[in-house]
Each structure stands twice: as C-alpha cells, then as structure tokens.
N, C-alpha and C positions, 0 to 999 in steps of 0.2 A: 432363437435369435433370428434366423433366416434372413439375414442381411438388412432387415427392416427394423428390428428391435421392438416389435409390437409387444406390449405389456412389460416393457423394461423402463427403468428410471436410471438416468446417468447423472451422477453428482460430480460436477466440475468445480473444483476449488481453485483453479488457476486464475490469475488476474489478466490473462491474455484474452482480449475481446474477440479474436478472430479464429479461435480453435473450431475446426469443423469436424463433425461426426457423420459417418455414413449410415446413420440409423434414422430413417425417415419417420418411423412411427414411435420412436422412443421419446419419452418426456425428458428434457434436459434441464436439470436444476443447476444454474451456474451463478457465479459471483460477478462475472463480467460478460457482456454480450454486445457485439456490434449490432446496430439497428437492422442491418440487412440480414443477419443470421438469426435474430430473435424472432420466434414464431408466436405472435400475440394470441392469447387464448389457449396456448398449448404449452409453451416452455414457462419456466418459473425462474424469477430473479431472486437471489438471496444475498444476504450480507456476507462479506468476507471477514471471518473472525480471525483475529491474530492468534498466532501460536505462541503466546507469551504468558507468563505468570509473573506479575509485578509484586506479588505479596512480599517476597524476600527483599527485593530491591526497595520497596516502599518503606518497610519497617526500618531499614538501615539508612534511609535518606533523612535529610534534615527538614524536609518539607512537612509542616504540621498544620499550617493555617492558610487562609486565603491570602494573607499578606505575603507569606513565603511563596505561594503559587505565583503571585505577580512579580516576585523578585527572580524568577527563573531567568537564566541568561539568554535563552532562545525564545523568540516570539513564535517561530514556525519551523518545523523540521520534517524531513522525509528521508527514508532510507529504503531503497528497493531497486527494481529493474526498470528498464525503458520499454517494457512490453506495450505501453500506450504512447503513441506519438506526442500526445499532449504533454506528457512528463518531460520529454526532451525539450520541447519549446519552453516550458515553464522553467526548466533547469537553466537555460540560457538567459532568461529574464532575470532569474535570481542571481546569476553570476554577474550580470551587468549592474544590478542594484547593489550588491555587496561590495562596497568600497572598503578599504583597509580599516576604517574606524567604525563601520556598521556591520557587525557580525551577528545580527539578531536572527538571521535566517540561515539554516543549514540544510542543504539538499544533497544527498549522496546517491548517485546513480551508477549502477554497474555499467562499465563501458565509457563513462564520462569522467568519473572520479578515479583518481589513482587507486590501485589495489591496496596500497599501504594505508592511505587515508580511509578508504571504505572499511577495511577490516579493523582498523584501530578504533573505530567508533562503535561501541556496543549499542544495539537497538534499544534494549531496556533502559540503559543509562540515558540515551537521548530522549526517550519518552519522559523521563523524570526531570530533564533539564529544559523542557519546552512547554510553552503554554498551549500551543495548538499543534497538531500533527496531521499531515496529509495522509490519507489512506488510499 
C-alpha cells in the first residue's frame, strides 16, 4: 500500500459524494463522486445497486398489469439519507407541494422526517406503491 495505494482498487458503495481517500495512486470505483474529487481518465463511476429483493413482495402484491401500475397511489417516492445537499432542497420543495389533498409524492429523509414515520414505511413496500422512485 505504501500510503499511495499503487496497484490497488477501492470499491466505494457509499452514496456520499465527498468521501476522500488518502490513496493517490489507487483506482477508486464509486457510486457517487463530487466533480472536484473525481479524477477523469483514472477513477470509475458505477451504478448504485439496491440491496433489496422484491421477488417475495412482488408475488404477494396485487400489481399484475400496466393498468395496475398506473393505479399505484404514489407518483414519486424516495427513502434515504441527506448525504447529498440536493436531496434536502428537493425535500423542502416536495413538502411545500404536498398539500393535504395531494399525497402523490412521498420523500422520507433521515434527519428531516420523524423517526417514527421513517421506520414505519418499509422501503420494499414503498417501491411497490410508487410509479417512479428517486435513487
């Protein structure tokens, strides 16, 4: 390693774009990178794969056709952390938009949403109740 990380590959699956590593020569494969930290032609950007298996949830759900898909109660949903400042801004926009009669967007953020509401909403169930999900 010798502080530089030559001939090493670091896999970073965190969604925080500002994680820094002290390895100048290591290739960093990450799911999120701030433009100032990303080294073009050297680092690699990859997709953040969810750690969920919807097979059991899907088979027990009543969604079987495109018509059922369009009848899902939520248009858009997100559940996660505020590691990206854009999420906090988007959360406030969503809260202003969601009036009592328009609950078609659900955004649950740690630190902004009450712990009770955050933990009461299962991620897999939310995925099956929404037409689009923010990742």
